[in-house]
PALUMBA-105031 format. One line per 5 residues: number of its first residue (from 1); for each residue x, y, z of C-alpha. Coordinates in steps of 0.1 Angstrom, whole numbers, always signed. Example, Ala and Ser with C-alpha at 12.3 -4.5 7.8 and 13.67 -1.06 7.14 Angstrom:
PALUMBA-105031
1	+123,-45,+78  +137,-11,+71
//
This chain:
PALUMBA-105031
1	+512,+610,-2546  +485,+635,-2569  +464,+630,-2597  +449,+652,-2618  +434,+653,-2648
6	+444,+675,-2680  +430,+669,-2718  +414,+641,-2706  +446,+622,-2692  +453,+618,-2656
11	+486,+627,-2647  +503,+609,-2615  +525,+633,-2595  +549,+605,-2577  +566,+623,-2551
16	+603,+606,-2539  +627,+614,-2514  +660,+632,-2521  +691,+615,-2526  +704,+639,-2498
21	+676,+624,-2476  +683,+589,-2483  +720,+591,-2478  +710,+607,-2444  +691,+584,-2432
26	+713,+556,-2441  +737,+575,-2426  +719,+576,-2389  +712,+543,-2391  +745,+533,-2395
31	+756,+555,-2366  +726,+544,-2344  +739,+507,-2348  +777,+520,-2341  +768,+540,-2311
36	+750,+512,-2296  +777,+486,-2309  +804,+508,-2290  +783,+508,-2261  +775,+473,-2258
41	+810,+462,-2269  +827,+480,-2239  +795,+479,-2211  +810,+472,-2177  +796,+445,-2160
46	+785,+410,-2162  +787,+391,-2197  +748,+382,-2190  +742,+419,-2183  +758,+423,-2219
51	+743,+390,-2236  +709,+406,-2222  +713,+441,-2234  +723,+429,-2269  +692,+403,-2270
56	+674,+437,-2261  +685,+458,-2284  +682,+431,-2314  +643,+421,-2305  +636,+461,-2302
61	+651,+468,-2336  +633,+439,-2353  +598,+449,-2338  +603,+482,-2349  +606,+470,-2381
66	+576,+446,-2378  +556,+477,-2364  +565,+499,-2391  +551,+475,-2419  +523,+467,-2398
71	+513,+501,-2397  +517,+512,-2431  +504,+482,-2440  +469,+490,-2426  +469,+526,-2432
76	+444,+530,-2455  +420,+500,-2443  +426,+471,-2419  +440,+444,-2438  +455,+422,-2408
81	+437,+403,-2379  +429,+417,-2340  +448,+390,-2329  +480,+398,-2351  +476,+435,-2344
86	+481,+424,-2308  +510,+401,-2318  +529,+432,-2335  +519,+458,-2304  +523,+435,-2282
91	+560,+424,-2291  +573,+458,-2298  +559,+468,-2267  +573,+439,-2246  +605,+446,-2264
96	+609,+480,-2252  +597,+472,-2213  +622,+445,-2209  +648,+462,-2225  +637,+491,-2204
101	+639,+470,-2172  +673,+451,-2183  +689,+490,-2184  +673,+501,-2153  +683,+473,-2130
106	+717,+469,-2145  +743,+478,-2120  +766,+502,-2136  +772,+537,-2135  +747,+560,-2141
111	+768,+575,-2170  +767,+543,-2186  +729,+538,-2182  +721,+574,-2199  +745,+566,-2224
116	+729,+534,-2235  +694,+545,-2232  +698,+575,-2255  +719,+552,-2280  +690,+526,-2280
121	+661,+550,-2281  +683,+566,-2313  +684,+533,-2330  +645,+526,-2326  +638,+563,-2341
126	+666,+554,-2372  +647,+520,-2377  +612,+542,-2379  +629,+565,-2398  +644,+535,-2425
131	+616,+515,-2423  +597,+544,-2440  +617,+561,-2464  +627,+522,-2477  +587,+517,-2484
136	+584,+552,-2497  +605,+541,-2523  +590,+506,-2529  +555,+523,-2530  +566,+551,-2557
141	+588,+522,-2576  +557,+507,-2578  +533,+536,-2590  +557,+539,-2615  +560,+503,-2627
146	+520,+502,-2631  +516,+537,-2651  +536,+525,-2674
//
C-alpha cells in the first residue's frame, strides 16, 4: 500500500493481484494436488508406505500454511511467543524431514522417488504462493473497508 498527501487528503493506493495471477496460483495449487495424488495413488510398494507418504504430504501441507501465516503475522513486529515460533518452525521442519526420510527409505524405483520428490516440493511451493495470494487479497479488502 502506498500513501501520499494531495491537497490535505491522504490518498491510499491498494495494490491487488491480477485476476490472471490469482487464476494461475489456484491452477498451480490444484495441479500440485493432482500430481501428488496420482503419484501416491499409484505408488508401488507396501500399503504402509503409501499411508505414511499421504500423512507426510498432508502434514507438510498443513505446516506450510501455518508457517506462512506465522511469518506474515510477525512481519512488522513480533506478535507471537518464542515458544509458538518454535512450534511452527519445528513442525514445518519436522514434517519436511520426516517426509523426506520416508521417501529416501522407501524401496521403490528411483524414477518413482524422483517423481514423488518433485511433486512434493511443487505442492509445498504452491501452498506458500497460495497462502501469500490469499493473505494479500484479505489485507487489501481490509484496507478498503477501513478507508470507507
